[in-house]
N, C-alpha and C positions, 0 to 999 in steps of 0.2 A: 619344667623341662626346657632345655635350650632349643629354641626353634630356628635360630640362625645367628651367624656371625658375619659381620661385614668390616672390611678394612679398606681405607682409601688414603692415598698420598697425593698432595698437591704441591706443585712448585710455586713458591711465594712469588717469584718474578713473573710467572705466567698470569697469576691472579692480578698482580699489580698492572700488568700490560692491559688486561681486560678493563680494569677501572680507568686507566689512562685513556684508553680508546673510547669507551662507551660512557664513562662517568656515572653520574647519579642514576641514569637509566638502567645500567647494569646492576648497580647496587640494589636498587629498589625491586628489581625483578628476581633477585636471588636471596636477599636478606630482609629481615624485618627491620622496622625502624629502631627497635630496641637493640638489635644486633649491631646495626650500623653505628649507633651512638656509643655503645660499649666498646667497639673496636677502635673507634677514632679517639677515645679517651686514652688509649694505650700509646706508649712511645713508638711502637712498631705496629701500626694498625693492620698492615697487610699480612703479617704473620697470624694475627687473630682472625682475620677474614679467611685466610687460607685453611686454618684448622676447622672453622665452622663450615666452610664449603665441603671439606673432606668428611666431616661428620654427617652431613646431609646425604652424601653419596654412600657412606658406610651404612647408614640406616636403611636406605633403599636396598642395598645388597643383603643386609641382615634379614630383611622382611621376605626375601625370596620372591620378590616381584609382587607382593600383596599390597603395595602402596601405589599402584598405577593410578594416575590421575591426580596425585598429590603434588603440587608445585613446591619447588624449593622454598619459596617464600612462606609456605604453610608449615614449614619445619623450623622451629626456633630453638637455637642453642643458647642456654643461659648458664649462669653460675650460681650455685648456692652461696649462702653467706660465708661459708668457710673456703670458697673458691672452687669446689668440685663442679665439673661441668655436667649439665643435664640437658636432655631434650624435653622440651615442654610438650606434654600431651594435651592438646587443645584443638578446638574446631574440627575441621574435616580430618585432620591427622588422628585425633583421638577416636573418632568414629571408625576410621579405617583400621586402626590398631585393634580396637575392640572386636570388629567383625572378623579379623584374621586370627583372633585368639592371643595376640601379643599383649601381655599384661605389664611386663616390666622391661625397661631399656637400661642398659649399662653402657656408659660412654667414657672413653679415655681419649684424651687429646695430648699431642706433643708437637713441638716445633723446634727447629733450630734455624740457623741462618738461611738456608735455601729451601727447606721443605716443611710442610705441615702434614701431620698424619693423624688419623682418627680410627678408632675401633669401636664398634657397637656390638653388643650381645643382646639378642632379643629372647625374652623368656615368656613362656605362657603354656597354653594347652592347645593342641591341634583341634581344629573344628572339622566336623564332617563336611564333605563336599555336598553342595545342594544341587 
């Protein structure tokens, strides 16, 4: 069953401004080392960073608030061999998802010149309140 849907849009220029202002400190607070490396391999790294930031926001929205306490850095967006984007279920994120009954995450990313957008669909089974 669909437990939640989250959508977020990020202005690429705004994300670039944050990186320009705060540098590595900002990047390491929001993204994993693997995400930073993957984005900076691209011709337009800020577009890739923007869609990953949007994906993290969209996941939190799709969870309906069930991921409180999970830092952005604990959410990693990666790509499968064929290029499809995925959210890695690992560490504290995996535990929080399991506790909330979210079993599957579906992620779609898109960007153009000025904006990056992400949509997450969370699937699973509702857990009874404790």
